[in-house]
C-alpha positions as CSV (number, residue, x, y, z in Angstrom):
1,M,81.6,106.5,97.5
2,L,82.5,103.5,99.7
3,N,84.5,100.9,97.9
4,P,82.4,97.7,97.7
5,L,85.1,95.5,99.0
6,A,86.0,97.9,101.7
7,F,82.3,98.0,102.7
8,V,82.1,94.2,103.1
9,F,85.4,94.4,105.1
10,F,84.1,97.0,107.4
11,L,80.8,95.1,108.0
12,M,83.0,92.2,109.1
13,L,84.9,94.5,111.4
14,G,81.8,96.3,112.8
15,C,82.1,94.4,116.1
16,V,85.4,96.1,116.9
17,S,84.2,99.6,116.3
18,A,83.2,100.2,119.9
19,A,86.6,99.1,121.1
20,A,88.5,101.2,118.5
21,A,89.2,104.1,120.9
22,A,90.6,101.7,123.5
23,L,93.1,100.4,121.1
24,D,94.8,103.8,121.1
25,H,95.6,104.0,117.4
26,S,94.0,107.4,116.9
27,A,92.5,110.4,118.7
28,A,90.3,113.2,117.3
29,R,89.4,116.6,118.7
30,L,87.7,119.8,117.7
31,F,89.3,123.2,118.6
32,Q,88.5,126.9,118.1
33,A,90.7,129.3,116.3
34,R,90.5,133.0,115.6
35,A,88.1,134.6,113.2
36,H,89.5,135.1,109.7
37,H,88.2,137.6,107.3
38,G,84.9,137.8,109.2
39,A,84.5,134.0,109.3
40,W,84.8,131.9,112.4
41,T,87.3,129.1,112.2
42,A,88.0,125.8,113.9
43,G,90.0,122.7,113.4
44,L,89.4,119.0,113.4
45,E,92.6,117.2,114.5
46,I,93.2,113.5,114.0
47,T,96.3,112.1,115.6
48,L,97.6,108.7,114.5
49,A,99.9,106.2,116.2
50,E,103.1,105.4,114.4
51,G,102.6,103.5,111.2
52,W,98.8,104.1,111.0
53,K,97.0,106.1,108.4
54,T,93.6,107.6,107.7
55,Y,91.8,108.7,104.5
56,W,91.2,111.7,102.3
57,R,87.8,112.6,100.8
58,L,88.8,110.5,97.8
59,P,90.2,107.4,99.7
60,G,91.5,105.3,96.8
61,E,90.5,101.8,95.9
62,S,91.3,100.3,99.4
63,G,90.2,103.2,101.6
64,V,87.1,104.5,103.3
65,P,86.3,108.3,103.3
66,P,85.5,110.0,106.6
67,Q,81.8,111.0,107.2
68,F,80.7,114.1,109.1
69,D,77.3,114.7,110.8
70,W,76.9,118.2,112.2
71,S,73.1,117.8,112.8
72,G,73.5,118.0,116.6
73,S,74.9,121.6,116.4
74,T,73.1,124.7,117.5
75,N,73.2,128.1,115.8
76,L,75.0,126.6,112.9
77,A,74.3,127.6,109.3
78,A,77.1,125.7,107.6
79,V,80.5,124.1,108.0
80,T,83.0,124.2,105.2
81,I,85.9,121.6,105.4
82,G,89.4,122.3,104.1
83,W,91.4,119.3,102.9
84,P,95.2,119.5,103.1
85,A,97.1,117.8,100.2
86,P,97.1,114.0,100.8
87,R,99.7,111.3,99.9
88,R,99.3,107.9,98.2
89,F,99.9,104.6,100.1
90,S,100.3,101.5,98.0
91,D,100.2,97.9,99.4
92,A,98.8,94.5,98.5
93,A,95.3,95.8,99.0
94,G,95.8,98.5,96.3
95,D,96.2,102.2,96.4
96,A,94.9,104.3,99.3
97,I,94.9,108.1,99.6
98,G,95.2,109.9,102.9
99,Y,97.4,111.0,105.8
100,H,99.8,109.6,108.4
101,D,100.9,110.8,111.8
102,R,98.6,113.8,112.1
103,V,96.1,115.8,110.0
104,V,94.1,118.9,110.8
105,L,91.1,119.7,108.7
106,P,90.5,123.5,108.8
107,L,86.8,124.3,109.3
108,R,85.0,127.5,108.3
109,V,82.0,127.8,110.7
110,D,79.1,130.0,109.6
111,P,76.6,130.8,112.4
112,S,72.9,131.3,111.9
113,D,73.1,134.3,114.3
114,P,76.6,135.9,114.4
115,H,76.0,137.5,117.8
116,K,75.5,134.2,119.6
117,P,77.9,131.2,120.2
118,V,77.8,128.1,118.0
119,G,77.4,124.8,119.7
120,L,79.5,122.8,117.3
121,S,78.7,119.1,117.6
122,L,80.2,116.4,115.3
123,S,79.4,112.7,114.9
124,L,82.5,111.5,113.1
125,F,83.1,108.2,111.4
126,Y,86.6,107.5,110.0
127,A,88.9,104.6,109.5
128,V,92.5,104.0,110.7
129,C,94.6,101.3,109.0
130,K,98.0,99.7,109.4
131,D,98.2,95.9,109.0
132,I,94.4,95.9,109.7
133,C,91.7,98.5,109.4
134,I,89.6,99.7,112.3
135,P,86.4,101.8,111.9
136,V,86.2,104.6,114.5
137,Q,83.0,106.5,115.6
138,E,83.5,109.5,117.8
139,K,81.3,112.3,119.1
140,L,83.0,115.6,119.5
141,A,81.6,119.0,120.7
142,I,82.9,122.5,121.5
143,E,81.3,125.9,121.9
144,I,82.6,128.6,119.6
145,D,82.3,132.0,121.2
146,P,82.5,135.0,118.7
147,R,84.8,136.6,121.3
148,G,87.1,133.6,121.7
149,Q,90.4,133.1,119.9
150,G,91.7,129.7,120.9
151,S,95.2,129.0,122.0
152,A,98.3,130.2,120.2
153,A,99.5,126.6,119.8
154,D,96.2,125.5,118.2
155,Q,96.3,128.6,115.9
156,A,99.8,127.8,114.7
157,L,98.7,124.2,114.1
158,L,95.7,125.3,112.1
159,D,97.7,127.8,110.1
160,D,100.3,125.1,109.2
161,F,97.7,122.7,107.8
162,A,95.7,125.5,106.1
163,G,98.8,126.3,104.2
164,R,98.8,122.7,102.9
165,I,95.4,123.0,101.2
166,P,95.9,123.0,97.4
167,S,95.1,126.2,95.7
168,S,94.2,127.0,92.1
169,S,96.8,129.7,91.8
170,G,99.0,132.0,93.8
171,T,102.3,131.9,95.7
172,G,103.5,128.4,96.4
173,S,101.2,126.8,93.9
174,L,102.3,124.5,91.1
175,P,102.2,125.4,87.4
176,P,98.8,124.9,85.9
177,I,97.5,122.0,83.8
178,H,97.1,123.1,80.2
179,A,95.8,119.9,78.6
180,L,93.9,116.8,79.6
181,R,93.1,113.9,77.2
182,V,92.3,110.3,77.3
183,I,94.2,107.7,75.2
184,E,93.0,104.3,74.1
185,S,95.8,101.8,74.4
186,G,96.2,98.0,74.0
187,A,98.0,98.0,77.4
188,G,95.1,99.8,79.1
189,N,93.4,103.2,78.8
190,I,95.4,106.2,79.9
191,L,94.6,109.7,81.1
192,E,97.3,112.1,79.9
193,V,97.9,115.3,81.9
194,S,100.1,118.1,80.5
195,V,101.4,120.6,82.9
196,A,102.8,124.0,81.9
197,G,106.0,123.6,83.9
198,K,108.7,121.1,84.7
199,L,107.9,118.8,87.6
200,P,110.1,116.0,89.0
201,A,108.5,112.6,88.3
202,E,109.7,111.0,91.5
203,S,107.9,113.5,93.8
204,T,104.8,114.3,91.7
205,D,101.4,112.6,92.2
206,I,98.0,113.3,90.7
207,F,94.6,112.5,92.2
208,V,91.5,112.5,90.0
209,E,88.0,113.2,91.1
210,G,84.8,113.4,89.0
211,Y,84.5,109.8,87.6
212,P,84.0,107.4,90.5
213,K,83.4,104.4,88.3
214,A,87.2,104.3,87.5
215,N,90.4,104.1,89.4
216,F,93.3,106.4,88.3
217,R,96.7,104.9,89.1
218,K,99.9,106.8,90.2
219,P,101.2,108.8,87.3
220,S,104.3,108.0,85.3
221,A,106.2,110.8,83.5
222,V,106.4,110.4,79.8
223,E,108.1,113.7,78.9
224,A,109.8,116.5,80.9
225,M,111.0,119.6,79.1
226,E,112.3,122.9,80.4
227,D,108.9,124.5,80.5
228,A,106.4,121.6,80.5
229,S,105.8,118.0,81.8
230,R,103.5,115.2,80.6
231,F,102.2,112.5,82.9
232,R,100.1,109.4,82.1
233,L,97.8,107.7,84.6
234,K,96.6,104.2,83.9
235,I,92.8,103.9,84.2
236,D,91.4,100.8,85.8
237,G,87.7,99.8,85.6
238,M,86.9,101.6,82.4
239,T,86.3,99.9,79.0
240,D,84.7,102.8,77.2
241,V,87.0,105.8,77.1
242,A,84.4,107.8,75.2
243,A,82.6,108.2,78.6
244,L,85.5,110.4,79.8
245,R,85.7,112.7,76.8
246,G,84.0,116.0,77.4
247,R,83.7,115.2,81.2
248,E,84.8,117.7,83.8
249,L,87.4,116.3,86.2
250,T,89.0,117.8,89.2
251,L,92.7,117.1,89.6
252,T,94.9,117.6,92.7
253,V,98.6,117.7,91.8
254,T,101.2,117.4,94.5
255,S,104.9,117.8,94.1
256,G,107.1,118.0,97.2
257,S,105.5,120.6,99.5
258,R,103.6,122.3,96.7
259,S,100.2,121.5,95.4
260,L,97.5,122.6,93.0
261,V,93.8,121.8,92.4
262,Q,92.3,122.5,89.0
263,T,89.1,121.5,87.2
264,M,89.3,120.8,83.5
265,I,87.4,119.2,80.6
266,V,88.8,116.1,79.1
267,E,89.6,116.5,75.4
């Protein structure tokens, strides 16, 4: 959901959207990659100028999520977007969640007719920010041929970012979350996350999806044992913590180069 303040801000900046590409702060492209386990794959690459950032699907309180319109495509049944693990950016405007330098979103492309090419057409809206934020609207298109493979360099790039997508388990994943509870506190309401393994506080972050009415701050470690860690996230924008109890939340945990995504019910 678009943050209300960010929405007003972007309305004010609407007049510069047409000039955004000329400012050379970002560039986007689609590319084809090889088929994987019977599915066609492609990549959406956004390259950013030094010091600029763009946003994850959950953009944080000061960010704007990208928007994708595939309706101009032909022979397309569905597109599934993969999201590499993001990072948190904190400044005077608040917390934002996203990417810097470059990001590639891996795409699974399902054709309506697997014997014919897909005309993949994307109307893409995204924002890039440094000292100011600029909305960008781009139209991108490629033809994906079932016999095509794409370049080796593009395939390596896609494989790199596909490896950064958080998984629920498996090699390279983090230890699982084993408890999730909300705490009422005079200093502010808290979401406590207990992880079944030791994670370093300085390099660990947790992003919470499933309750858009509240903002979950960067976690602070409250306990680290040999085989477990507990983190607490201050909750802004929530007065009734009972609304969280029994709710299903999706948490993305990052720590160094490893990441985990897990859905749990709040105790």
